[in-house]
GUGUZA-172836 format. One record per residue: residue number from 1; residue in three letters; z, x, y of N, C-alpha, C, O in turn. Coordinates in steps of 0.05 Angstrom, whole numbers, plus 5000, padded with zeros to 4 digits. Layout:
<pts>
<pt n="NUM" res="Ala" n_w="Z" n_u="X" n_v="Y" ca_w="Z" ca_u="X" ca_v="Y" c_w="Z" c_u="X" c_v="Y" o_w="Z" o_u="X" o_v="Y"/>
...
</pts>
This chain:
<pts>
<pt n="1" res="Met" n_w="4979" n_u="4629" n_v="4857" ca_w="4991" ca_u="4629" ca_v="4883" c_w="4992" c_u="4600" c_v="4895" o_w="4990" o_u="4598" o_v="4919"/>
<pt n="2" res="Pro" n_w="4994" n_u="4580" n_v="4879" ca_w="4995" ca_u="4553" ca_v="4891" c_w="5017" c_u="4549" c_v="4911" o_w="5013" o_u="4536" o_v="4931"/>
<pt n="3" res="Ile" n_w="5041" n_u="4560" n_v="4906" ca_w="5063" ca_u="4556" ca_v="4924" c_w="5057" c_u="4569" c_v="4951" o_w="5062" o_u="4557" o_v="4972"/>
<pt n="4" res="Leu" n_w="5047" n_u="4593" n_v="4951" ca_w="5040" ca_u="4607" ca_v="4975" c_w="5015" c_u="4597" c_v="4988" o_w="5011" o_u="4599" o_v="5012"/>
<pt n="5" res="Gly" n_w="4997" n_u="4587" n_v="4971" ca_w="4971" ca_u="4579" ca_v="4980" c_w="4967" c_u="4551" c_v="4989" o_w="4944" o_u="4542" o_v="4992"/>
<pt n="6" res="Gly" n_w="4988" n_u="4536" n_v="4991" ca_w="4986" ca_u="4509" ca_v="5002" c_w="4981" c_u="4487" c_v="4981" o_w="4971" o_u="4466" o_v="4988"/>
<pt n="7" res="Gly" n_w="4988" n_u="4492" n_v="4956" ca_w="4985" ca_u="4472" ca_v="4936" c_w="4963" c_u="4478" c_v="4916" o_w="4951" o_u="4499" o_v="4917"/>
<pt n="8" res="Arg" n_w="4959" n_u="4460" n_v="4897" ca_w="4940" ca_u="4465" ca_v="4876" c_w="4911" c_u="4461" c_v="4884" o_w="4893" o_u="4472" o_v="4871"/>
<pt n="9" res="Glu" n_w="4907" n_u="4445" n_v="4904" ca_w="4879" ca_u="4441" ca_v="4913" c_w="4867" c_u="4467" c_v="4922" o_w="4881" o_u="4484" o_v="4933"/>
<pt n="10" res="Lys" n_w="4841" n_u="4469" n_v="4919" ca_w="4827" ca_u="4494" ca_v="4927" c_w="4821" c_u="4492" c_v="4957" o_w="4798" o_u="4488" o_v="4965"/>
<pt n="11" res="Ser" n_w="4841" n_u="4496" n_v="4973" ca_w="4837" ca_u="4495" ca_v="5002" c_w="4821" c_u="4520" c_v="5012" o_w="4828" o_u="4542" o_v="5004"/>
<pt n="12" res="Ala" n_w="4801" n_u="4515" n_v="5028" ca_w="4785" ca_u="4537" ca_v="5038" c_w="4802" c_u="4556" c_v="5055" o_w="4795" o_u="4579" o_v="5058"/>
<pt n="13" res="Asp" n_w="4823" n_u="4546" n_v="5066" ca_w="4841" ca_u="4563" ca_v="5082" c_w="4854" c_u="4585" c_v="5066" o_w="4862" o_u="4605" o_v="5077"/>
<pt n="14" res="Tyr" n_w="4857" n_u="4581" n_v="5040" ca_w="4871" ca_u="4600" ca_v="5024" c_w="4854" c_u="4614" c_v="5003" o_w="4864" o_u="4631" o_v="4988"/>
<pt n="15" res="Ile" n_w="4828" n_u="4607" n_v="5001" ca_w="4811" ca_u="4621" ca_v="4982" c_w="4809" c_u="4650" c_v="4987" o_w="4809" o_u="4667" o_v="4969"/>
<pt n="16" res="Trp" n_w="4808" n_u="4658" n_v="5013" ca_w="4806" ca_u="4686" ca_v="5021" c_w="4830" c_u="4702" c_v="5010" o_w="4828" o_u="4725" o_v="5003"/>
<pt n="17" res="Leu" n_w="4854" n_u="4689" n_v="5009" ca_w="4878" ca_u="4703" ca_v="4999" c_w="4875" c_u="4711" c_v="4970" o_w="4881" o_u="4734" o_v="4963"/>
<pt n="18" res="His" n_w="4866" n_u="4693" n_v="4954" ca_w="4862" ca_u="4699" ca_v="4926" c_w="4840" c_u="4720" c_v="4922" o_w="4844" o_u="4739" o_v="4907"/>
<pt n="19" res="Glu" n_w="4818" n_u="4717" n_v="4936" ca_w="4796" ca_u="4736" ca_v="4933" c_w="4804" c_u="4764" c_v="4943" o_w="4796" o_u="4783" o_v="4930"/>
<pt n="20" res="Ser" n_w="4818" n_u="4766" n_v="4965" ca_w="4825" ca_u="4792" ca_v="4975" c_w="4845" c_u="4806" c_v="4957" o_w="4844" o_u="4831" o_v="4954"/>
<pt n="21" res="Thr" n_w="4864" n_u="4791" n_v="4945" ca_w="4883" ca_u="4804" ca_v="4927" c_w="4870" c_u="4813" c_v="4901" o_w="4878" o_u="4833" o_v="4889"/>
<pt n="22" res="Glu" n_w="4849" n_u="4799" n_v="4892" ca_w="4834" ca_u="4807" ca_v="4868" c_w="4819" c_u="4833" c_v="4873" o_w="4816" o_u="4848" o_v="4854"/>
<pt n="23" res="Gln" n_w="4810" n_u="4838" n_v="4897" ca_w="4794" ca_u="4862" ca_v="4903" c_w="4811" c_u="4886" c_v="4911" o_w="4801" o_u="4908" o_v="4911"/>
<pt n="24" res="Phe" n_w="4837" n_u="4882" n_v="4916" ca_w="4854" ca_u="4904" ca_v="4926" c_w="4861" c_u="4923" c_v="4903" o_w="4860" o_u="4915" o_v="4879"/>
<pt n="25" res="Leu" n_w="4868" n_u="4948" n_v="4909" ca_w="4876" ca_u="4967" ca_v="4889" c_w="4901" c_u="4958" c_v="4875" o_w="4918" o_u="4945" o_v="4886"/>
<pt n="26" res="Ser" n_w="4904" n_u="4967" n_v="4849" ca_w="4929" ca_u="4962" ca_v="4835" c_w="4950" c_u="4980" c_v="4847" o_w="4944" o_u="4999" o_v="4862"/>
<pt n="27" res="Lys" n_w="4975" n_u="4975" n_v="4840" ca_w="4997" ca_u="4992" ca_v="4850" c_w="4994" c_u="5021" c_v="4842" o_w="4998" o_u="5039" o_v="4858"/>
<pt n="28" res="Lys" n_w="4985" n_u="5025" n_v="4817" ca_w="4981" ca_u="5053" ca_v="4807" c_w="4958" c_u="5066" c_v="4821" o_w="4959" o_u="5089" o_v="4829"/>
<pt n="29" res="Gln" n_w="4936" n_u="5051" n_v="4825" ca_w="4913" ca_u="5062" ca_v="4839" c_w="4920" c_u="5070" c_v="4868" o_w="4910" o_u="5091" o_v="4877"/>
<pt n="30" res="Leu" n_w="4936" n_u="5054" n_v="4881" ca_w="4944" ca_u="5061" ca_v="4908" c_w="4962" c_u="5086" c_v="4909" o_w="4959" o_u="5102" o_v="4927"/>
<pt n="31" res="Cys" n_w="4979" n_u="5088" n_v="4889" ca_w="4996" ca_u="5113" ca_v="4887" c_w="4978" c_u="5137" c_v="4882" o_w="4982" o_u="5158" o_v="4895"/>
<pt n="32" res="Asp" n_w="4958" n_u="5134" n_v="4865" ca_w="4939" ca_u="5156" ca_v="4860" c_w="4924" c_u="5164" c_v="4886" o_w="4920" o_u="5188" o_v="4891"/>
<pt n="33" res="Leu" n_w="4916" n_u="5144" n_v="4902" ca_w="4902" ca_u="5150" ca_v="4927" c_w="4921" c_u="5164" c_v="4946" o_w="4912" o_u="5183" o_v="4960"/>
<pt n="34" res="Phe" n_w="4946" n_u="5156" n_v="4948" ca_w="4965" ca_u="5170" ca_v="4965" c_w="4966" c_u="5200" c_v="4957" o_w="4966" o_u="5217" o_v="4974"/>
<pt n="35" res="Arg" n_w="4968" n_u="5205" n_v="4931" ca_w="4969" ca_u="5233" ca_v="4921" c_w="4943" c_u="5248" c_v="4928" o_w="4944" o_u="5272" o_v="4935"/>
<pt n="36" res="Glu" n_w="4920" n_u="5235" n_v="4925" ca_w="4895" ca_u="5248" ca_v="4930" c_w="4893" c_u="5257" c_v="4959" o_w="4880" o_u="5278" o_v="4964"/>
<pt n="37" res="Val" n_w="4905" n_u="5243" n_v="4978" ca_w="4903" ca_u="5251" ca_v="5006" c_w="4926" c_u="5270" c_v="5014" o_w="4929" o_u="5276" o_v="5037"/>
<pt n="38" res="Gly" n_w="4942" n_u="5278" n_v="4994" ca_w="4961" ca_u="5299" ca_v="4999" c_w="4990" c_u="5290" c_v="5003" o_w="5007" o_u="5307" o_v="5009"/>
<pt n="39" res="Leu" n_w="4996" n_u="5265" n_v="4999" ca_w="5024" ca_u="5257" ca_v="5001" c_w="5040" c_u="5265" c_v="4977" o_w="5029" o_u="5267" o_v="4955"/>
<pt n="40" res="Gln" n_w="5065" n_u="5271" n_v="4981" ca_w="5083" ca_u="5279" ca_v="4959" c_w="5105" c_u="5258" c_v="4955" o_w="5109" o_u="5241" o_v="4971"/>
<pt n="41" res="Asn" n_w="5118" n_u="5260" n_v="4932" ca_w="5140" ca_u="5242" ca_v="4925" c_w="5131" c_u="5213" c_v="4928" o_w="5145" o_u="5197" o_v="4940"/>
<pt n="42" res="Val" n_w="5108" n_u="5206" n_v="4918" ca_w="5097" ca_u="5179" ca_v="4921" c_w="5111" c_u="5160" c_v="4902" o_w="5114" o_u="5166" o_v="4878"/>
<pt n="43" res="Thr" n_w="5120" n_u="5138" n_v="4913" ca_w="5133" ca_u="5118" ca_v="4897" c_w="5125" c_u="5090" c_v="4907" o_w="5114" o_u="5088" o_v="4929"/>
<pt n="44" res="Tyr" n_w="5132" n_u="5070" n_v="4891" ca_w="5128" ca_u="5042" ca_v="4901" c_w="5151" c_u="5025" c_v="4890" o_w="5163" o_u="5032" o_v="4870"/>
<pt n="45" res="Arg" n_w="5156" n_u="5004" n_v="4904" ca_w="5176" ca_u="4985" ca_v="4896" c_w="5164" c_u="4957" c_v="4898" o_w="5153" o_u="4949" o_v="4919"/>
<pt n="46" res="Ser" n_w="5166" n_u="4941" n_v="4877" ca_w="5155" ca_u="4914" ca_v="4876" c_w="5175" c_u="4894" c_v="4887" o_w="5199" o_u="4897" o_v="4884"/>
<pt n="47" res="Phe" n_w="5164" n_u="4873" n_v="4900" ca_w="5180" ca_u="4851" ca_v="4911" c_w="5167" c_u="4825" c_v="4902" o_w="5144" o_u="4825" o_v="4893"/>
<pt n="48" res="Met" n_w="5182" n_u="4803" n_v="4906" ca_w="5171" ca_u="4776" ca_v="4900" c_w="5158" c_u="4774" c_v="4873" o_w="5136" o_u="4765" o_v="4870"/>
<pt n="49" res="Phe" n_w="5173" n_u="4783" n_v="4853" ca_w="5164" ca_u="4782" ca_v="4825" c_w="5138" c_u="4797" c_v="4821" o_w="5121" o_u="4789" o_v="4804"/>
<pt n="50" res="Gly" n_w="5134" n_u="4819" n_v="4836" ca_w="5110" ca_u="4835" ca_v="4832" c_w="5086" c_u="4827" c_v="4849" o_w="5065" o_u="4840" o_v="4847"/>
<pt n="51" res="Ser" n_w="5089" n_u="4807" n_v="4865" ca_w="5066" ca_u="4798" ca_v="4881" c_w="5061" c_u="4816" c_v="4905" o_w="5039" o_u="4814" o_v="4917"/>
<pt n="52" res="Cys" n_w="5080" n_u="4832" n_v="4913" ca_w="5075" ca_u="4851" ca_v="4935" c_w="5091" c_u="4876" c_v="4929" o_w="5110" o_u="4876" o_v="4913"/>
<pt n="53" res="Ala" n_w="5084" n_u="4898" n_v="4942" ca_w="5097" ca_u="4924" ca_v="4937" c_w="5098" c_u="4940" c_v="4962" o_w="5081" o_u="4938" o_v="4980"/>
<pt n="54" res="Leu" n_w="5118" n_u="4957" n_v="4964" ca_w="5121" ca_u="4977" ca_v="4985" c_w="5116" c_u="5004" c_v="4974" o_w="5131" o_u="5013" o_v="4957"/>
<pt n="55" res="His" n_w="5095" n_u="5018" n_v="4983" ca_w="5089" ca_u="5045" ca_v="4975" c_w="5098" c_u="5064" c_v="4996" o_w="5096" o_u="5060" o_v="5020"/>
<pt n="56" res="Thr" n_w="5109" n_u="5087" n_v="4986" ca_w="5118" ca_u="5108" ca_v="5005" c_w="5109" c_u="5135" c_v="4995" o_w="5105" o_u="5139" o_v="4971"/>
<pt n="57" res="Gly" n_w="5106" n_u="5153" n_v="5014" ca_w="5099" ca_u="5181" ca_v="5007" c_w="5107" c_u="5198" c_v="5030" o_w="5110" o_u="5189" o_v="5053"/>
<pt n="58" res="Ile" n_w="5111" n_u="5224" n_v="5025" ca_w="5119" ca_u="5243" ca_v="5045" c_w="5096" c_u="5262" c_v="5051" o_w="5084" o_u="5273" o_v="5032"/>
<pt n="59" res="Lys" n_w="5089" n_u="5265" n_v="5076" ca_w="5068" ca_u="5282" ca_v="5085" c_w="5078" c_u="5311" c_v="5084" o_w="5100" o_u="5317" o_v="5093"/>
<pt n="60" res="Lys" n_w="5062" n_u="5329" n_v="5074" ca_w="5069" ca_u="5357" ca_v="5074" c_w="5071" c_u="5367" c_v="5102" o_w="5056" o_u="5358" o_v="5120"/>
<pt n="61" res="Pro" n_w="5090" n_u="5386" n_v="5108" ca_w="5091" ca_u="5397" ca_v="5135" c_w="5065" c_u="5412" c_v="5141" o_w="5053" o_u="5424" o_v="5124"/>
<pt n="62" res="Cys" n_w="5057" n_u="5410" n_v="5166" ca_w="5033" ca_u="5423" ca_v="5175" c_w="5041" c_u="5446" c_v="5194" o_w="5055" o_u="5442" o_v="5214"/>
<pt n="63" res="Phe" n_w="5033" n_u="5470" n_v="5187" ca_w="5040" ca_u="5493" ca_v="5204" c_w="5016" c_u="5503" c_v="5218" o_w="4995" o_u="5507" o_v="5206"/>
<pt n="64" res="Ala" n_w="5018" n_u="5508" n_v="5244" ca_w="4997" ca_u="5518" ca_v="5261" c_w="5007" c_u="5541" c_v="5277" o_w="5027" o_u="5538" o_v="5292"/>
<pt n="65" res="Ala" n_w="4995" n_u="5564" n_v="5276" ca_w="5002" ca_u="5588" ca_v="5291" c_w="5032" c_u="5594" c_v="5288" o_w="5045" o_u="5602" o_v="5307"/>
<pt n="66" res="Gly" n_w="5042" n_u="5592" n_v="5263" ca_w="5069" ca_u="5600" ca_v="5258" c_w="5090" c_u="5580" c_v="5266" o_w="5114" o_u="5586" o_v="5264"/>
<pt n="67" res="Arg" n_w="5083" n_u="5557" n_v="5276" ca_w="5103" ca_u="5537" ca_v="5283" c_w="5094" c_u="5510" c_v="5271" o_w="5071" o_u="5506" o_v="5266"/>
<pt n="68" res="Glu" n_w="5113" n_u="5493" n_v="5268" ca_w="5107" ca_u="5467" ca_v="5256" c_w="5091" c_u="5450" c_v="5277" o_w="5099" o_u="5448" o_v="5300"/>
<pt n="69" res="Ala" n_w="5069" n_u="5439" n_v="5268" ca_w="5052" ca_u="5423" ca_v="5285" c_w="5067" c_u="5398" c_v="5295" o_w="5083" o_u="5387" o_v="5280"/>
<pt n="70" res="Gly" n_w="5062" n_u="5391" n_v="5319" ca_w="5075" ca_u="5367" ca_v="5330" c_w="5101" c_u="5372" c_v="5344" o_w="5112" o_u="5354" o_v="5357"/>
<pt n="71" res="Lys" n_w="5113" n_u="5396" n_v="5340" ca_w="5138" ca_u="5403" ca_v="5353" c_w="5133" c_u="5417" c_v="5379" o_w="5114" o_u="5433" o_v="5380"/>
<pt n="72" res="Pro" n_w="5149" n_u="5412" n_v="5399" ca_w="5145" ca_u="5427" ca_v="5424" c_w="5151" c_u="5456" c_v="5421" o_w="5167" o_u="5464" o_v="5404"/>
<pt n="73" res="Gln" n_w="5138" n_u="5473" n_v="5438" ca_w="5142" ca_u="5502" ca_v="5436" c_w="5168" c_u="5510" c_v="5449" o_w="5174" o_u="5534" o_v="5450"/>
</pts>
């Protein structure tokens, strides 16, 4: 990440960026987590040569007392 991180020198301002990306879930692991919490049609799309991704999922409808939750009566 030298281009994004301010050059080749090990600037303390950008060390956190490298460390946090190393610790974050992979794209597949994040998709699996989305599915574990109940999201459907989980997908992701990579941007910037794979350096970032947009994950999407659809929440199952929630029904309460015969009507869809969150809708006015």
